[in-house]
N, C-alpha and C positions, 0 to 999 in steps of 0.2 A: 415451398415457405408457406405457413401458416398465418396468412392476412389476418383472420380474426384474432388469432393470438397477439400478433404485433400491434393491430389496434388496440386492443385492451390494455397491452403493455404500457403502451404511450399515454392513453387515457389516466392510467391510473396514476403514472409517473408525473403527470399534468396536473393531477388531483381533480381530476373532472367525472362528473358523475354520469351514464349513459345519457340522462335527458338532458344536462349541460351540453354534451356533445353532439347531440341529434340537433338540438335548439340551434346551435351554431352553424349547422350544415341545411339546417330546412327539411330534416329528415325526422323520423319517428323513433320514440326510444324502442319501441318493439323490432325496427328494423335495425337498429345498432346493436341490439341485443343479440337479434339473428345473425348479424354480421360476424361478431365475436365469438359466438357457438359455430361457427361454419355451415349455418343452415342456408345461408343466401350468400352469393357474390355481388359486389357493389358494381355498378357501371363505372367504367374510366370516369367521367365526370365528378360523381359521387365519390369515388375513390380519391379523387385529388381534394375534393373539398375537405374531405376526412383529414386527409394528410396535411392539410394546409391548417386546418382547424387544431390539429395536434401539434403544431409549431413546428414542421418537418417540410421536407421535400421529396420528392418520389425517388430521388437517387438514394437519400438518404434511408428513406423507408424500407426498400428493398435491400439496402446492404446489411449483410448477415454480420450481427456481432460476434465477434469470438468471444468463447466463454473464457473468463477469466481464470487463469491457474491458480488454484488455491494450495494444494500440497506439492513440496518439492523435496526431492532424494537427492543422495549424493551426485548423481548423473548432472542436476541443475547446478551445483554449488561451483564457485571458482576460488581457485587458490592462488595468492599473493605470496611469496615468501620473499621476505625482506631482511637485511642484515640482523636486525634485533628481534622480528619477530614473524610470524606466519599469521596470514588474515584469510580466515574461510568465509565469504560472502554467502551467506545462505538463502537468500532471495536474489534471482536473476535480475538483473535491470533495476535492482533498489534505489537507484541513484533517481529515479523518476518519480518515485513514491515520495510519500511524507517523511517514512522514516525508514531508515537503512539497518537491519540487523545484520551481524557477522558472529563468527566466532573467533577469538583473538586467542593465540599462545605467544607468550611472551617468555622470552629465554632467559635463564637466569642472570641474574645482574644486568638486566636492559631495560631499557624505557621506550616508551611508544615516541614519536616524534610530536611535540607539544602541539596543541589544537588551540590555533588563534581563536580570541574572542569571534562568537558568532551568535545570530539570534537563533535558538532552539535549546535543546534539551538533550542530556545523556543518561544513559541508564546503564549499570553493569551487574552482572550477577556471578561471582567467582564460582566456576566450576570445579578447578583443582588450584593447590597452593593457594598462595596470599600475595597481595600486591599493596603499594602505596600510593594513593590517589593524591596526586599535589594539584590544589585547586586555589585560586586566589591566596598565593603565598601561605597556605594550611596545608598539612599531611594528613590522610587519614587510612589507618590501615585497614585493609578489607580483605576478611579471610574467606575460605572457601565456605560455600551455604549462605555468604552474606550480599549485599547489593549496595550500590550507590545510585544517587539520583540528582544531578546537578544542573544548573542553568548553564548555557554554553557562555555567558557572557563575561565569562575571565579565561584566561590561557590556564590549560590544565594539562594533564599527560596520566599516565599509568607508570609506575616503576615496580619491576620484579626484583626486590631485594634477598629473595631466597636461592637456596641451591638447585632447585629445580624449576621445570617450566611452569608457569600458570596460564591456565584458560580460563578466558572471561567471555559470557554471552554479551555483547554490546549493543545497544541500539540507539544509533544518533539520528536526532530529529533538527534539523533537516540532514538528509544525506551529506557527510562531510568529506569522507575518507576518499 
């Protein structure tokens, strides 16, 4: 583990200068600089003081943070085939995130299940075909290359009135599917 890097990371995350951190631990700014650059190693009591001043504990300090996955491929996707549509979740475990992106393939003359009113928003981009967005007792035709953006405070659904499948990139916040 790179102790110096971890100290710098936590210091910056807490919005502290080297001087402020040093002052909180009764150390010198030069010593903190040497620690962060791995030119020296702290004694155990000094490290414990630093970790506490950084709002952490020794267990958390030494636990490795897993790098968050940023790019996802087909092997990460999860497919759900329903009677009227196919949903492809393109970000694994998105339900724990703030938003949930998915690719929706809506079969001809079919509709999604009604989405009950909820806090949040919905965004869609029609990749192929066209759909009718039914929202708050209004209907909007959304064609290939067009988008929709609605608040989730009204019941809403998508209906494919065409003869072929419609594909939509749909992003919901918070996750609701």
